[in-house]
C-alpha positions, 0 to 999 in steps of 0.5 A: 184332422189329417191334411188340414193345417191352421195358423193364427187366431183360428188355431187353438190349443192348450197354452196358446198365446195370441201373439203375432209371434205365435203365428209365425211359429205356427206357420213354420210348424205347419210348413214342416207338417205339410211337407211331412204330410205330402212326403212322409219318407222325405227327411226334413232339413232346417236351414238358417239364412245366416249360416246356410250356403244353400240359402245364401246361393238361393238368395244370391248372398255372398259371404262376408 
C-alpha cells in the first residue's frame, strides 16, 4: 500500500527470515523508500560512516 512502510515481524514477503539482522536491513530499505516517496525527484545518496567526509563532519570525527 503506497505510503505505508513496515519493518520487523509485522512485515512479510517471500523468503523473509525472522532475524534481527533482517529488521535492520528492512529499516534501511524503508528509510530510502520513504525518502523516495516524499521526494521522488531527489537523488538518493548512500554514505558510509567509515569513508564519508560528510558523515565524519556530522559525527564530529576527525581523520586518522
